[in-house]
VOVO-182862 format. One line per 8 residues: their letters; for each residue y, x, z of N, C-alpha, C. Coordinates in nm, 2 decimals, always signed. Layout:
BEGIN
A = Y X Z Y X Z Y X Z; ... $
! end
This chain:
BEGIN
XXXXXXXX = +2.24 +0.12 -4.32 +2.14 +0.06 -4.23 +2.16 +0.18 -4.12; +2.19 +0.18 -4.00 +2.20 +0.31 -3.94 +2.04 +0.31 -3.84; +1.99 +0.44 -3.87 +1.88 +0.46 -3.79 +1.89 +0.47 -3.63; +1.79 +0.45 -3.56 +1.79 +0.45 -3.43 +1.86 +0.58 -3.39; +1.82 +0.69 -3.43 +1.89 +0.84 -3.36 +2.04 +0.83 -3.41; +2.06 +0.76 -3.51 +2.23 +0.74 -3.52 +2.28 +0.66 -3.44; +2.22 +0.55 -3.43 +2.25 +0.47 -3.30 +2.26 +0.49 -3.17; +2.19 +0.59 -3.12 +2.17 +0.65 -2.99 +2.29 +0.78 -2.99 $
XXXXXXXX = +2.31 +0.86 -3.13 +2.44 +0.90 -3.12 +2.55 +0.85 -3.08; +2.61 +0.74 -3.15 +2.69 +0.70 -3.17 +2.74 +0.61 -3.02; +2.67 +0.60 -2.93 +2.68 +0.52 -2.80 +2.79 +0.60 -2.70; +2.84 +0.52 -2.67 +2.97 +0.63 -2.57 +2.87 +0.72 -2.44; +2.96 +0.79 -2.38 +2.90 +0.83 -2.28 +2.87 +0.76 -2.17; +2.97 +0.66 -2.16 +2.94 +0.54 -2.01 +2.81 +0.48 -2.08; +2.79 +0.42 -2.20 +2.68 +0.37 -2.22 +2.57 +0.46 -2.22; +2.57 +0.57 -2.24 +2.44 +0.67 -2.23 +2.43 +0.68 -2.07 $
XXXXXXXX = +2.51 +0.70 -1.99 +2.48 +0.72 -1.86 +2.43 +0.58 -1.79; +2.48 +0.49 -1.84 +2.40 +0.34 -1.80 +2.28 +0.32 -1.83; +2.25 +0.39 -1.93 +2.10 +0.37 -2.01 +2.02 +0.43 -1.92; +2.08 +0.59 -1.90 +1.98 +0.67 -1.77 +1.97 +0.61 -1.67; +2.06 +0.54 -1.62 +2.07 +0.48 -1.46 +1.97 +0.40 -1.47; +1.97 +0.31 -1.59 +1.88 +0.19 -1.60 +1.76 +0.26 -1.62; +1.72 +0.34 -1.68 +1.59 +0.41 -1.68 +1.51 +0.46 -1.58; +1.62 +0.52 -1.50 +1.59 +0.60 -1.39 +1.54 +0.49 -1.27 $
XXXXXXXX = +1.61 +0.36 -1.28 +1.58 +0.28 -1.20 +1.46 +0.21 -1.23; +1.42 +0.21 -1.34 +1.32 +0.14 -1.34 +1.16 +0.20 -1.35; +1.20 +0.36 -1.36 +1.08 +0.43 -1.33 +1.05 +0.44 -1.18; +1.16 +0.42 -1.09 +1.15 +0.43 -0.94 +1.12 +0.30 -0.90; +1.12 +0.16 -0.96 +1.09 +0.04 -0.94 +0.91 +0.05 -1.02; +0.88 +0.09 -1.10 +0.76 +0.16 -1.13 +0.66 +0.18 -1.04; +0.73 +0.30 -0.95 +0.67 +0.39 -0.87 +0.64 +0.31 -0.76; +0.72 +0.21 -0.72 +0.72 +0.13 -0.57 +0.59 +0.02 -0.63 $
XXXXXXXX = +0.57 -0.02 -0.75 +0.49 -0.11 -0.78 +0.37 -0.05 -0.76; +0.37 +0.08 -0.84 +0.22 +0.14 -0.85 +0.17 +0.16 -0.65; +0.27 +0.23 -0.61 +0.24 +0.26 -0.44 +0.20 +0.14 -0.40; +0.25 +0.01 -0.41 +0.17 -0.13 -0.36 +0.05 -0.14 -0.38; +0.03 -0.11 -0.52 -0.11 -0.14 -0.58 -0.22 -0.05 -0.49; -0.16 +0.07 -0.46 -0.27 +0.17 -0.39 -0.26 +0.13 -0.25; -0.16 +0.09 -0.21 -0.16 +0.01 -0.06 -0.29 -0.06 -0.05; -0.24 -0.18 -0.11 -0.36 -0.30 -0.11 -0.49 -0.26 -0.15 $
XXXXXXXX = -0.51 -0.15 -0.25 -0.65 -0.10 -0.26 -0.71 -0.06 -0.12; -0.64 +0.04 -0.05 -0.63 +0.10 +0.04 -0.70 +0.01 +0.16; -0.65 -0.11 +0.15 -0.61 -0.22 +0.26 -0.75 -0.29 +0.24; -0.78 -0.33 +0.11 -0.92 -0.37 +0.08 -1.05 -0.27 +0.16; -1.01 -0.14 +0.12 -1.14 -0.04 +0.16 -1.13 -0.04 +0.28; -1.02 -0.07 +0.40 -1.02 -0.05 +0.53 -1.11 -0.20 +0.57; -1.05 -0.31 +0.50 -1.09 -0.44 +0.56 -1.24 -0.44 +0.50; -1.30 -0.40 +0.44 -1.45 -0.37 +0.40 -1.50 -0.28 +0.53 $
XXXXXXXX = -1.43 -0.18 +0.53 -1.49 -0.08 +0.66 -1.49 -0.15 +0.79; -1.43 -0.23 +0.79 -1.37 -0.29 +0.94 -1.49 -0.39 +0.96; -1.52 -0.48 +0.87 -1.63 -0.57 +0.87 -1.76 -0.50 +0.87; -1.77 -0.39 +0.81 -1.89 -0.31 +0.85 -1.91 -0.27 +0.98; -1.81 -0.23 +1.06 -1.82 -0.18 +1.18 -1.83 -0.30 +1.28; -1.78 -0.42 +1.25 -1.79 -0.53 +1.34 -1.94 -0.58 +1.33; -2.00 -0.57 +1.22 -2.14 -0.59 +1.21 -2.25 -0.48 +1.30; -2.18 -0.37 +1.29 -2.26 -0.25 +1.37 -2.24 -0.28 +1.50 $
XXXXXXXX = -2.10 -0.34 +1.56 -2.08 -0.32 +1.67 -2.14 -0.46 +1.75; -2.15 -0.57 +1.66 -2.22 -0.73 +1.70 -2.40 -0.68 +1.74; -2.43 -0.58 +1.63 -2.58 -0.55 +1.66 -2.60 -0.46 +1.77; -2.51 -0.35 +1.82 -2.54 -0.27 +1.94 -2.52 -0.37 +2.04; -2.40 -0.47 +2.06 -2.41 -0.57 +2.17 -2.55 -0.64 +2.17; -2.58 -0.68 +2.08 -2.69 -0.75 +2.08 -2.85 -0.68 +2.15; -2.84 -0.55 +2.10 -2.96 -0.47 +2.14 -2.94 -0.42 +2.33; -2.80 -0.42 +2.33 -2.75 -0.38 +2.50 -2.80 -0.54 +2.57 $
XXXXXXXX = -2.79 -0.63 +2.54 -2.81 -0.78 +2.62 -2.94 -0.78 +2.61; -3.05 -0.75 +2.52 -3.17 -0.74 +2.51 -3.23 -0.63 +2.63; -3.15 -0.53 +2.62 -3.20 -0.39 +2.69 -3.09 -0.35 +2.75; -3.02 -0.36 +2.86 -2.92 -0.30 +2.94 -2.92 -0.14 +2.93; -3.05 -0.09 +2.94 -3.05 +0.06 +2.95 -3.09 +0.09 +2.82; -3.08 +0.06 +2.71 -3.07 +0.09 +2.59 -2.98 +0.20 +2.55; -3.04 +0.32 +2.58 -2.92 +0.42 +2.55 -2.85 +0.45 +2.43; -2.95 +0.44 +2.31 -2.94 +0.45 +2.18 -2.83 +0.34 +2.12 $
XXXXXXXX = -2.84 +0.21 +2.20 -2.75 +0.11 +2.18 -2.62 +0.13 +2.22; -2.60 +0.19 +2.36 -2.47 +0.23 +2.38 -2.39 +0.33 +2.34; -2.47 +0.43 +2.27 -2.42 +0.51 +2.22 -2.36 +0.47 +2.09; -2.45 +0.37 +2.02 -2.39 +0.34 +1.87 -2.27 +0.24 +1.93; -2.27 +0.17 +2.04 -2.16 +0.09 +2.07 -2.02 +0.17 +2.08; -2.06 +0.30 +2.16 -1.95 +0.42 +2.17 -1.87 +0.45 +2.06; -1.96 +0.45 +1.94 -1.94 +0.52 +1.83 -1.85 +0.44 +1.75; -1.93 +0.26 +1.73 -1.85 +0.22 +1.67 -1.72 +0.14 +1.73 $
XXXXXXXX = -1.68 +0.17 +1.86 -1.54 +0.15 +1.89 -1.46 +0.24 +1.87; -1.50 +0.37 +1.90 -1.40 +0.48 +1.84 -1.39 +0.46 +1.71; -1.45 +0.41 +1.58 -1.43 +0.37 +1.46 -1.33 +0.29 +1.45; -1.35 +0.16 +1.51 -1.27 +0.04 +1.53 -1.11 +0.08 +1.55; -1.14 +0.17 +1.63 -0.97 +0.21 +1.68 -0.93 +0.27 +1.57; -0.99 +0.38 +1.54 -0.91 +0.47 +1.39 -0.87 +0.36 +1.29; -0.97 +0.27 +1.24 -0.97 +0.16 +1.15 -0.82 +0.06 +1.20; -0.81 +0.03 +1.31 -0.67 -0.04 +1.35 -0.56 +0.05 +1.35 $
XXXXXXXX = -0.54 +0.18 +1.37 -0.45 +0.28 +1.35 -0.41 +0.28 +1.21; -0.50 +0.31 +1.12 -0.49 +0.30 +1.00 -0.45 +0.18 +0.92; -0.46 +0.06 +0.98 -0.43 -0.08 +0.94 -0.30 -0.10 +0.95; -0.24 -0.03 +1.10 -0.11 -0.07 +1.13 -0.01 +0.03 +1.07; -0.05 +0.16 +1.00 +0.00 +0.24 +0.89 +0.04 +0.16 +0.77; -0.06 +0.13 +0.71 -0.10 +0.04 +0.62 +0.05 -0.05 +0.63; +0.05 -0.13 +0.74 +0.11 -0.24 +0.70 +0.26 -0.21 +0.72; +0.34 -0.09 +0.78 +0.42 -0.04 +0.79 +0.46 -0.01 +0.67 $
XXXXXXXX = +0.37 +0.07 +0.59 +0.43 +0.11 +0.48 +0.44 -0.01 +0.36; +0.35 -0.11 +0.36 +0.37 -0.23 +0.31 +0.48 -0.31 +0.32; +0.53 -0.32 +0.44 +0.66 -0.36 +0.47 +0.77 -0.27 +0.41; +0.74 -0.15 +0.42 +0.89 -0.06 +0.35 +0.88 -0.08 +0.23; +0.75 -0.07 +0.14 +0.77 -0.10 -0.01 +0.81 -0.20 -0.04; +0.79 -0.32 +0.05 +0.83 -0.47 -0.01 +1.00 -0.47 +0.01; +1.03 -0.38 +0.14 +1.18 -0.42 +0.15 +1.25 -0.32 +0.01; +1.21 -0.24 +0.00 +1.24 -0.16 -0.13 +1.24 -0.21 -0.26 $
XXXXXXXX = +1.14 -0.29 -0.28 +1.14 -0.39 -0.41 +1.22 -0.47 -0.39; +1.26 -0.54 -0.27 +1.37 -0.64 -0.28 +1.48 -0.58 -0.29; +1.51 -0.47 -0.24 +1.63 -0.41 -0.27 +1.70 -0.39 -0.42; +1.55 -0.32 -0.46 +1.58 -0.30 -0.65 +1.59 -0.43 -0.71; +1.55 -0.54 -0.64 +1.56 -0.68 -0.72 +1.72 -0.73 -0.70; +1.77 -0.72 -0.56 +1.90 -0.74 -0.56 +1.98 -0.69 -0.61; +1.95 -0.53 -0.64 +2.07 -0.44 -0.72 +2.05 -0.48 -0.87; +1.94 -0.51 -0.91 +1.92 -0.57 -1.04 +1.98 -0.69 -1.08 $
XXXXX = +1.99 -0.80 -0.99 +2.07 -0.91 -0.98 +2.21 -0.91 -0.97; +2.28 -0.79 -0.88 +2.41 -0.78 -0.87 +2.45 -0.69 -1.03; +2.36 -0.61 -1.10 +2.44 -0.58 -1.19 +2.42 -0.64 -1.31; +2.36 -0.78 -1.32 +2.34 -0.86 -1.41 +2.47 -0.91 -1.42; +2.50 -0.94 -1.28 +2.61 -1.02 -1.27 +2.74 -1.00 -1.29 $
! end
């Protein structure tokens, strides 16, 4: 019986290199998947923040309809509009990042499919 250490020592240099490449590829793919999970988590937090800002905006608009001279409501509305603009920018960055991650993962999948052929 050959123990696992002996089996690793018996591999050809070509097999060992292929194994190292395969391991590096698996680790890189796992990194992409973890980055996708992080991206999705940030998107959920952003969606929650945006929903809260939308509610605040509706409240400020309601207050301004009731009293067009309500300075506090006008200030709140401007503040929430600035926050919404920042959230929209962040959303664009998250979408761009997610698209890159998806393309990268598809490339890994295609490469793995080609390697198996």
